C-alpha positions in Angstrom: 0.0 0.0 -0.2 2.9 2.3 0.4 3.5 2.6 -3.0 0.1 3.4 -3.7 0.1 5.6 -1.4 3.0 7.6 -2.7 2.2 7.6 -6.0 -1.7 9.1 -4.8 0.2 11.8 -2.8 2.4 12.8 -6.1 -0.9 12.3 -8.7 -2.8 14.8 -6.4 0.0 17.2 -6.1 0.7 17.3 -9.4 -3.2 17.9 -10.2 -3.0 20.5 -7.5 -0.5 22.4 -8.9 -1.8 22.1 -12.1 -5.0 23.7 -11.0 -3.5 26.6 -9.4 -2.7 25.1 -6.2 0.1 25.7 -3.9 2.1 23.3 -1.9 2.6 26.0 0.7 -1.1 26.0 1.2 -1.5 22.9 2.8 0.1 24.3 5.9 -3.3 26.0 6.2 -5.3 22.9 6.6 -4.1 22.7 10.7 -6.1 19.7 11.6 -7.6 19.6 15.2 -6.6 17.0 17.8 -3.8 15.8 15.5 -2.5 14.3 18.7 -4.9 11.6 18.5 -3.5 10.6 14.6 -0.2 10.6 15.9 -1.0 8.4 19.0 -2.8 5.7 16.8 0.2 6.0 14.4 2.8 5.2 17.3 0.6 2.7 18.4 0.5 1.1 14.8 4.2 1.4 14.3 5.1 0.0 17.9 2.5 -2.8 18.3 3.9 -5.3 15.6 7.3 -5.2 17.6 6.0 -6.2 20.7 6.6 -9.8 21.2 3.8 -12.1 23.1 1.4 -9.5 23.1 -1.5 -12.0 22.6 -4.5 -11.9 20.7 -6.9 -10.1 23.0 -4.6 -7.3 23.7 -3.6 -7.1 19.6 -7.5 -7.2 19.0 -7.9 -4.3 21.9 -5.0 -1.9 20.2 -6.6 -2.2 17.0 -9.8 -0.9 18.4 -8.2 1.5 20.2 -6.4 2.6 17.1 -9.5 2.6 15.0 -10.9 4.8 17.7 -8.6 7.5 17.8 -8.5 8.0 13.9 -12.2 7.9 13.7 -12.3 10.6 16.6 -9.6 12.3 14.8 -11.6 12.4 11.3 -14.8 13.1 13.0 -13.2 16.4 14.7 -12.3 17.9 11.5 -15.1 17.2 9.5 -17.2 20.0 10.6 -14.2 22.4 10.3 -14.0 21.9 6.4 -16.1 22.8 3.2 -16.5 21.8 -0.1 -14.0 19.4 -1.6 -11.7 19.3 2.0 -14.6 18.0 3.6 -15.8 15.6 0.7 -12.1 14.2 1.4 -12.6 13.7 5.0 -15.7 12.1 4.2 -14.5 10.0 1.9 -11.6 9.2 4.8 -14.7 8.1 7.4 -16.0 5.9 4.9 -12.9 4.1 3.9 -11.8 3.8 7.5 -15.1 2.5 8.5 -15.3 -0.1 5.8 -12.0 -1.5 6.4 -12.6 -1.4 10.3 -15.8 -3.3 10.0 -14.6 -6.0 7.9 -11.1 -6.4 10.1 -13.1 -6.5 13.2 -15.6 -9.2 11.6 -12.8 -11.3 10.6 -10.2 -10.4 13.6 -8.0 -9.7 10.8 -8.2 -8.5 6.9 -9.3 -10.9 4.6 -7.1 -11.9 1.8 -8.4 -13.1 -1.6 -5.9 -15.7 -2.7 -7.1 -15.7 -6.3 -6.9 -11.6 -6.1 -3.5 -12.0 -4.5 -2.1 -14.2 -7.3 -3.9 -12.1 -10.0 -1.7 -8.9 -8.8 1.2 -10.7 -9.9 2.5 -12.0 -6.1 4.0 -15.4 -6.0 5.5 -15.9 -2.2 2.9 -17.6 -0.1 0.9 -15.0 1.7 1.5 -15.4 5.7 -1.7 -15.6 7.9 -1.2 -13.6 11.2 0.8 -11.2 9.4 0.9 -8.2 7.5 2.1 -5.4 9.6 -0.7 -4.4 12.9 -3.7 -5.3 10.8 -3.2 -8.8 10.3 -4.5 -10.6 7.1 -6.4 -13.8 7.3 -7.1 -15.9 4.3 -10.6 -15.7 3.1 -12.4 -18.8 2.7 -16.2 -19.9 3.0 -16.6 -18.3 6.4 -15.3 -14.8 5.4 -17.7 -12.4 6.8 -18.1 -9.2 4.1 -15.6 -10.6 1.8 -16.1 -8.0 -1.0 -14.7 -5.6 1.6 -11.4 -7.6 2.3 -8.6 -7.1 -0.2 -10.2 -8.6 -3.3 -9.1 -6.1 -5.8 -5.7 -7.0 -7.8 -3.5 -4.1 -8.8 -0.6 -6.1 -11.1 1.3 -3.0 -11.8 1.9 -2.4 -8.2 1.7 -5.9 -7.5 -0.9 -5.4 -4.6 -4.3 -6.3 -3.7 -6.3 -3.9 -1.9 -9.9 -3.4 -0.3 -12.5 -1.1 -1.3 -12.0 0.7 1.9 -8.2 1.1 0.8 -9.2 2.6 -2.6 -11.9 5.3 -0.7 -9.0 6.2 1.7 -6.7 6.8 -1.3 -9.4 8.9 -2.6 -10.0 10.6 0.1 -6.2 11.7 1.0 -6.0 12.6 -2.8 -9.1 14.8 -2.5 -7.9 16.8 0.7 -4.5 17.4 -0.7 -5.8 18.7 -3.9 -8.4 20.8 -1.9 -5.7 22.1 0.4 -3.6 23.4 -2.0 -6.5 25.5 -2.9 -7.1 26.9 0.8 -6.8 30.8 1.0 -6.0 32.9 4.0 -6.1 31.4 7.8 -8.5 28.8 8.8 -9.2 27.8 12.3 
């Protein structure tokens, strides 16, 4: 997902500049309660390196990070208008879709067919995949269409619908942010 994130950022910054936006205008976005997002990010980065955390604590940490990011997004959606608000709403929708499928399946379900179609050949390892553990999709998987079922061969990645909505939201916020004028509070 990192490659897709970098491609989306570069693409939308290019679109923002081509449409008369300024990179320096992104500083005017000033999100509220950004500490919530930073704490969630810190937990996501550190948690995979904690040995012996156990599945109950792991699920609790996932729940906490999802709640922190949801609170951060909710606190900021009302502060924006136009395209920036649409971008935040897209982030909320994408975040919710991923939280739902991960919560119901105790990890992000991965379609092996989509995995192979993405050009990946190494066997995926259930229970790994960073903080949001992957689970191999099977007949018992709940809401599989919301799991990692969308192969993107050029990137050798499999995405979920939530991932794509999150990327669209991020891109929308970047482009809208580049067109901010004056100060925002």
